[in-house]
C-alpha positions as CSV (number, residue, x, y, z in Angstrom):
1,M,53.0,201.5,139.3
2,E,50.6,202.1,136.3
3,R,47.4,200.1,136.1
4,S,47.4,197.1,133.7
5,D,45.0,196.9,130.8
6,W,43.8,194.0,128.6
7,T,46.7,194.4,126.2
8,D,49.3,193.8,129.0
9,G,47.8,190.3,129.5
10,H,47.7,189.7,125.7
11,V,51.4,190.6,125.3
12,E,52.3,188.3,128.3
13,R,50.4,185.4,126.7
14,W,52.2,185.8,123.4
15,K,55.8,186.3,124.6
16,P,56.4,182.6,125.3
17,V,54.8,181.7,121.9
18,L,56.8,184.3,119.9
19,P,60.1,184.8,121.7
20,D,61.2,187.6,119.3
21,L,58.0,189.5,119.8
22,D,58.7,193.2,120.7
23,P,56.3,193.8,123.5
24,D,56.3,197.6,122.9
25,V,55.4,197.2,119.2
26,E,52.7,194.5,119.9
27,G,51.3,196.6,122.8
28,A,51.1,199.8,120.8
29,V,49.6,198.2,117.7
30,T,47.1,196.2,119.8
31,R,46.1,199.3,121.8
32,M,45.6,201.4,118.6
33,K,43.4,198.7,117.2
34,K,41.3,198.4,120.4
35,L,41.1,202.2,120.7
36,S,39.9,202.4,117.1
37,V,37.2,199.7,117.8
38,H,36.1,201.6,120.9
39,L,35.8,204.9,119.1
40,R,33.9,203.2,116.3
41,R,31.4,201.8,118.8
42,V,31.0,205.2,120.4
43,R,30.4,206.7,117.0
44,E,27.8,204.1,116.1
45,Q,26.1,204.7,119.4
46,S,26.0,208.4,118.7
47,L,24.3,207.7,115.3
48,V,21.7,205.5,117.0
49,D,21.1,208.2,119.6
50,F,20.6,210.8,116.9
51,D,18.6,208.5,114.6
52,L,21.2,208.8,111.8
53,D,22.6,206.1,109.6
54,R,26.3,206.2,108.6
55,Q,25.5,207.5,105.1
56,E,23.4,210.3,106.4
57,F,26.0,211.3,109.0
58,D,28.8,211.1,106.4
59,T,26.9,213.3,104.0
60,L,26.0,215.9,106.7
61,H,29.6,215.8,107.8
62,K,31.0,216.6,104.3
63,L,28.4,219.3,103.8
64,A,29.2,220.9,107.2
65,G,32.9,220.7,106.2
66,R,32.2,222.9,103.2
67,G,30.6,225.5,105.4
68,G,27.1,224.1,105.2
69,R,26.7,224.7,101.4
70,A,27.9,222.8,98.4
71,A,27.0,221.6,94.9
72,P,25.9,218.0,94.7
73,S,28.9,217.3,92.4
74,E,31.2,218.6,95.2
75,L,29.6,216.3,97.7
76,A,29.9,213.4,95.3
77,A,33.6,214.1,94.9
78,D,34.1,214.5,98.7
79,L,32.2,211.2,99.4
80,D,33.9,209.4,96.4
81,L,30.4,208.5,95.1
82,A,28.6,208.6,91.8
83,P,26.4,211.7,91.4
84,A,23.3,209.4,91.3
85,S,24.2,208.0,94.7
86,V,24.5,211.4,96.2
87,T,21.1,212.4,94.7
88,G,19.5,209.5,96.6
89,R,21.2,210.5,99.9
90,L,20.1,214.1,99.4
91,D,16.5,213.1,98.7
92,A,16.4,211.2,102.0
93,L,18.1,214.1,104.0
94,E,15.8,216.6,102.4
95,R,12.7,214.6,103.4
96,R,14.0,214.6,107.0
97,G,14.5,218.4,106.9
98,F,18.3,218.2,107.3
99,V,19.1,219.8,104.0
100,R,17.4,221.9,101.4
101,R,18.2,222.4,97.7
102,T,18.2,225.9,96.3
103,P,18.7,227.1,92.7
104,S,22.1,228.2,91.9
105,T,22.4,232.0,91.6
106,T,25.0,231.6,88.8
107,D,23.6,228.7,86.7
108,R,19.9,228.0,86.5
109,R,20.5,224.4,85.6
110,R,22.3,223.7,88.9
111,V,21.3,223.6,92.5
112,N,23.1,224.1,95.8
113,V,22.6,222.0,98.9
114,E,22.4,223.8,102.2
115,L,22.5,222.3,105.7
116,T,19.3,223.3,107.6
117,E,19.4,224.4,111.2
118,E,17.9,221.0,112.1
119,G,20.6,219.2,110.0
120,R,23.4,221.2,111.6
121,S,22.0,220.6,115.1
122,T,21.7,216.9,114.5
123,W,25.2,216.6,113.0
124,L,26.7,218.7,115.9
125,G,24.9,216.5,118.5
126,A,26.4,213.4,117.0
127,M,29.8,215.0,116.7
128,D,29.7,216.3,120.3
129,F,28.9,212.8,121.6
130,L,32.0,211.4,120.0
131,G,34.1,214.5,120.8
132,H,33.4,214.2,124.5
133,E,34.6,210.6,124.5
134,E,37.8,211.5,122.6
135,Y,38.5,214.3,125.1
136,R,37.7,211.9,128.0
137,L,40.2,209.4,126.8
138,L,43.0,211.8,125.8
139,G,42.3,213.9,128.9
140,V,44.6,211.5,130.8
141,L,47.4,213.2,129.0
142,D,48.5,216.8,129.5
143,R,48.8,219.2,126.6
144,D,52.5,218.4,125.9
145,E,51.8,214.7,126.0
146,R,48.9,215.0,123.6
147,T,51.2,217.0,121.3
148,L,53.9,214.4,121.5
149,L,51.4,211.6,120.9
150,N,50.0,213.4,117.8
151,D,53.5,214.0,116.5
152,M,54.5,210.4,117.0
153,L,51.4,209.1,115.3
154,R,52.0,211.5,112.4
155,R,55.5,210.0,111.9
156,I,54.0,206.5,111.8
157,M,51.2,207.6,109.4
158,V,53.7,209.2,107.0
159,V,55.4,205.8,106.6
160,A,52.1,204.0,106.2
161,E,50.9,206.6,103.6
162,D,54.2,206.3,101.7
163,R,53.7,202.6,101.3
164,D,50.0,203.1,100.3
165,D,51.1,205.7,97.7
166,A,53.8,203.3,96.4
167,R,51.2,200.5,95.9
168,R,48.9,202.9,93.9
169,D,51.8,203.9,91.5
C-alpha cells in the first residue's frame, strides 16, 4: 500500500461535508497547489542563499535565456516592464558585478547588457538549488511516468490557457 500524505486526510475530512466531491479531482488539485507552494519556498530559499532578490533573479534569468546578452528594451519586453524600471534593475545588478553594459557595435546610441561570469555563476547556483529539488521530487517517477505526467499536465494547461485567452478577447 502506498504511503498517505496530508492531502489524503484533507480529502477524507471533506467527503462527508461535500458528498459529490470527486476525491481524485480534489486530491490532484490540492497536491498541485501544495507542490507549487513547496517549490516556491525552495526557490525563495535559494534566493536567500545566493543573496538575490526576486527582481534580480528574474532579470538575470531573462538575460541568461537570451544567451547572456540583450538590449535593455528586449529585457523590458521579456520582463513586461517599462524601460525605466529595467534601467533601475540593471544599475543595481551592474553595481553588484552581475552584468555589464557595453556600447552597441551597430548603433552608438544604444547599449547591450551582458551577463558577467559572476552573474552567470550566481544565477546558475540559484537555479541548481531549485533544479536539484525538482529532480529529487520527480525522481520517484521513472522516465515513462515523468513523460506521462508532463503530457497530462499539458492537456490540463491547454484547457486553462484556452479559457484565459477567451477572457482576454
